[in-house]
GUGUZA-25318 format. One line per 5 residues: their letters; for each residue x, y, z of N, C-alpha, C, CB. Coordinates in steps of 0.02 Angstrom, whole numbers. Glycine has a CB too. Layout:
REM GUGUZA-25318
A) X Y Z X Y Z X Y Z X Y Z ~ ...
***
This chain:
REM GUGUZA-25318
QGQLS) 42 -60 0 0 0 0 43 62 0 -47 0 61 ~ 45 97 53 84 158 57 46 210 95 101 183 -13 ~ 83 259 118 52 310 160 83 378 146 59 292 234 ~ 42 428 152 64 497 151 37 529 214 39 535 86 ~ 81 556 254 60 585 317 88 655 324 81 541 376
ESGGG) 44 705 322 65 774 327 58 800 399 24 818 279 ~ 102 844 418 99 873 485 133 941 485 131 826 537 ~ 124 978 539 159 1041 547 116 1103 537 214 1044 499 ~ 53 1094 519 10 1152 510 -9 1184 577 -52 1131 473 ~ -44 1240 572 -65 1274 632 -94 1342 616 -7 1281 680
VVQPG) -103 1381 668 -129 1449 661 -72 1499 673 -188 1462 711 ~ -61 1542 625 -8 1592 632 -34 1660 611 54 1573 590 ~ -1 1711 634 -18 1779 614 15 1795 547 2 1830 668 ~ -13 1843 511 20 1865 448 93 1883 461 -18 1925 418 ~ 135 1860 415 206 1870 423 242 1813 458 219 1932 460
GSLRL) 203 1767 486 232 1711 522 258 1656 477 182 1683 569 ~ 285 1604 508 315 1548 472 291 1482 499 392 1552 476 ~ 292 1432 456 277 1364 474 321 1318 433 202 1347 465 ~ 333 1258 459 369 1207 421 325 1145 419 439 1192 451 ~ 305 1126 360 264 1066 351 308 1007 336 211 1077 295
SCETS) 286 948 359 323 887 346 276 836 314 353 858 411 ~ 304 795 270 266 742 238 307 678 243 250 760 163 ~ 279 630 276 312 565 282 282 518 231 305 535 354 ~ 324 487 191 300 441 140 321 370 157 327 461 71 ~ 284 322 131 301 253 143 271 210 87 275 229 212
GRFLR) 292 147 87 263 100 39 274 120 -33 190 93 52 ~ 221 117 -72 227 127 -144 247 198 -162 163 110 -178 ~ 237 245 -116 254 314 -131 330 325 -132 222 361 -81 ~ 367 278 -105 440 286 -103 470 282 -173 471 233 -58 ~ 435 250 -219 464 241 -286 455 301 -331 435 181 -319
FAAMG) 415 350 -308 403 408 -350 461 457 -343 337 441 -332 ~ 488 477 -399 546 521 -398 526 592 -380 581 520 -465 ~ 468 613 -401 448 682 -391 391 687 -339 426 714 -457 ~ 399 734 -294 347 745 -243 329 819 -243 371 722 -173 ~ 269 832 -222 247 902 -221 201 916 -163 212 919 -285
WFRQA) 193 980 -150 144 1003 -101 87 1037 -137 177 1052 -49 ~ 27 1018 -120 -34 1047 -146 -71 1082 -88 -79 993 -180 ~ -116 1125 -106 -159 1154 -54 -228 1165 -82 -130 1220 -28 ~ -277 1163 -37 -346 1175 -56 -380 1218 -5 -385 1108 -65 ~ -401 1276 -27 -438 1322 16 -513 1309 7 -421 1397 -1
PGKER) -553 1328 56 -625 1316 51 -654 1346 -13 -661 1346 112 ~ -692 1305 -49 -725 1329 -110 -680 1336 -170 -757 1393 -96 ~ -617 1314 -163 -571 1321 -219 -543 1253 -240 -513 1368 -200 ~ -517 1251 -301 -485 1191 -326 -418 1179 -290 -475 1195 -402 ~ -399 1116 -288 -334 1100 -261 -280 1126 -309 -326 1023 -249
ELVAA) -229 1158 -282 -176 1186 -325 -108 1161 -303 -179 1262 -325 ~ -64 1154 -352 5 1135 -339 43 1198 -320 37 1101 -401 ~ 75 1197 -262 114 1256 -241 189 1246 -248 97 1272 -169 ~ 213 1184 -241 285 1172 -248 297 1099 -265 322 1191 -182 ~ 351 1087 -300 368 1019 -319 444 1012 -319 339 1000 -388
ILWNG) 466 949 -311 538 937 -307 554 870 -338 564 940 -234 ~ 607 866 -376 629 803 -405 673 765 -356 667 815 -471 ~ 688 703 -373 725 659 -328 791 690 -306 738 593 -362 ~ 826 724 -351 892 749 -333 890 808 -284 927 771 -395 ~ 831 835 -274 825 890 -226 847 957 -254 863 874 -165
ANTYY) 879 956 -310 906 1019 -337 857 1054 -384 971 1005 -374 ~ 812 1017 -412 764 1044 -460 696 1053 -426 757 999 -522 ~ 673 1115 -426 611 1130 -391 566 1175 -434 626 1164 -324 ~ 503 1175 -416 452 1218 -448 413 1253 -392 404 1177 -495 ~ 395 1316 -404 353 1352 -357 299 1390 -396 394 1401 -314
ANSVK) 239 1389 -370 186 1431 -398 205 1504 -387 117 1414 -367 ~ 183 1546 -432 201 1617 -426 179 1647 -360 170 1657 -483 ~ 124 1623 -334 96 1651 -272 139 1637 -211 27 1623 -261 ~ 184 1588 -216 225 1571 -157 300 1580 -170 211 1500 -136 ~ 317 1596 -231 388 1602 -249 422 1654 -206 395 1619 -324
GRFTI) 480 1637 -180 516 1683 -137 498 1678 -63 506 1752 -160 ~ 443 1643 -49 421 1636 21 422 1564 45 350 1664 29 ~ 410 1517 0 408 1446 18 470 1412 -10 343 1413 -10 ~ 493 1361 28 549 1320 5 532 1247 15 614 1338 43 ~ 535 1208 -38 523 1136 -34 590 1101 -30 482 1111 -94
SRDNA) 593 1048 10 654 1008 15 635 936 30 701 1036 70 ~ 684 892 26 669 822 40 730 788 70 648 785 -24 ~ 717 737 109 769 696 138 753 624 117 774 703 217 ~ 784 601 65 767 535 37 784 479 86 804 524 -29 ~ 835 488 126 854 437 174 799 427 227 920 455 208
KNMVY) 764 481 241 711 477 292 641 473 262 714 538 337 ~ 638 472 195 573 470 160 529 528 180 538 404 176 ~ 559 587 184 522 646 205 526 701 152 550 671 272 ~ 473 739 149 470 799 107 447 856 151 422 789 44 ~ 478 915 143 463 971 186 441 1032 145 523 988 229
LEMNN) 404 1076 179 386 1140 148 396 1194 201 312 1140 120 ~ 447 1234 192 460 1290 236 421 1350 209 536 1306 241 ~ 378 1379 251 335 1433 229 349 1495 271 261 1414 234 ~ 370 1548 238 385 1611 273 341 1667 248 459 1629 263 ~ 337 1720 287 298 1779 269 227 1759 247 333 1819 213
LNPAD) 196 1718 288 130 1693 271 78 1749 271 109 1638 320 ~ 29 1743 228 -26 1791 226 -92 1754 224 -19 1839 165 ~ -148 1788 236 -212 1754 240 -229 1713 178 -267 1804 251 ~ -203 1732 120 -217 1695 58 -185 1625 58 -192 1734 -2 ~ -139 1614 105 -107 1548 111 -148 1500 153 -37 1555 141
TAVYY) -202 1523 182 -245 1480 222 -275 1425 180 -301 1522 256 ~ -263 1363 199 -287 1306 160 -267 1242 197 -257 1307 88 ~ -293 1186 172 -267 1121 193 -212 1102 144 -324 1066 195 ~ -155 1084 170 -96 1067 130 -86 992 128 -33 1102 158 ~ -74 967 67 -64 896 55 1 885 17 -124 867 17
CNHGP) 31 828 27 87 808 -15 65 749 -58 150 790 27 ~ 96 742 -116 82 686 -159 135 682 -214 11 691 -189 ~ 133 629 -250 183 619 -303 161 654 -366 193 544 -316 ~ 208 657 -414 194 686 -478 242 660 -530 197 762 -475 ~ 235 681 -592 279 658 -645 350 686 -636 251 678 -715
PILEP) 400 653 -663 470 677 -654 487 735 -700 519 620 -668 ~ 442 783 -703 453 842 -743 419 900 -708 427 833 -816 ~ 453 956 -704 426 1012 -665 384 1058 -709 483 1052 -632 ~ 335 1028 -741 287 1064 -782 219 1057 -748 285 1037 -857 ~ 194 1110 -718 133 1105 -677 74 1075 -715 113 1172 -651
SRWYE) 67 1088 -779 10 1059 -816 13 983 -815 10 1085 -888 ~ 72 955 -816 79 882 -813 58 855 -744 151 860 -829 ~ 72 894 -693 53 872 -626 -22 871 -618 84 918 -574 ~ -58 917 -650 -130 917 -644 -162 861 -685 -157 985 -666 ~ -124 830 -729 -151 774 -768 -150 708 -729 -111 766 -833
VEHDF) -111 707 -675 -104 645 -636 -169 631 -598 -44 649 -588 ~ -193 570 -604 -253 551 -566 -229 516 -502 -301 504 -608 ~ -227 554 -448 -205 526 -385 -261 484 -354 -183 582 -337 ~ -244 422 -337 -295 379 -307 -293 379 -231 -287 308 -332 ~ -247 419 -203 -242 421 -131 -217 490 -110 -196 366 -104
WGQGT) -249 517 -59 -226 579 -27 -222 567 48 -273 639 -44 ~ -174 597 80 -170 594 152 -223 638 184 -101 613 176 ~ -219 645 249 -270 684 285 -257 759 278 -271 664 358 ~ -197 777 257 -180 848 250 -166 880 317 -237 885 214 ~ -141 941 315 -129 979 375 -154 1050 365 -53 978 394
QVTVS) -194 1074 412 -226 1139 405 -178 1196 422 -289 1143 450 ~ -174 1244 378 -135 1305 390 -184 1363 390 -79 1315 337 ~ -186 1400 444 -230 1458 450 -188 1519 467 -284 1446 504 ~ -194 1569 425 -157 1632 435 -208 1686 452 -113 1651 372 ~ -206 1709 512 -256 1757 534 -228 1800 590 -320 1721 557
S) -249 1862 591 -230 1907 645 -282 1907 700 -218 1978 619
***
C-alpha cells in the first residue's frame, strides 16, 4: 500500500512561518517527484511546490515564490515545505503527493491521484 502523512500546520499571524512535513512510505517511495498541494474552502486543489529526486530541481507557484521552500530527505522518506511571510491567502489544507518527473505544472494536474493523506490545516489570521 503506502502512506502519506502530513503534519506541521497550525494557526499563525500574517508574516509568520511554518514548516510542514510529509512522511512517505510504501509505494510512494518509488516516486521520484513529490509536491505540495493546497486546497482552500471553495477552491480547486492547486500545486504550490514540487521537487525532483535529486532535490536540486524545484518548482514554485508564482503566489509562493520567494516565500516557500520545498526540500526532501530521501534517506528519511520525508518531504518538507518551509513557509515564510505567510498571509491570509495561504490559508488552506496542505497535502503532499507524487507527480511526474518533470517540473511542468500542467503535467502534474493530469495525474489522477488515487490516494490523498489527511492533509494539515494552515490558518493565517490576525
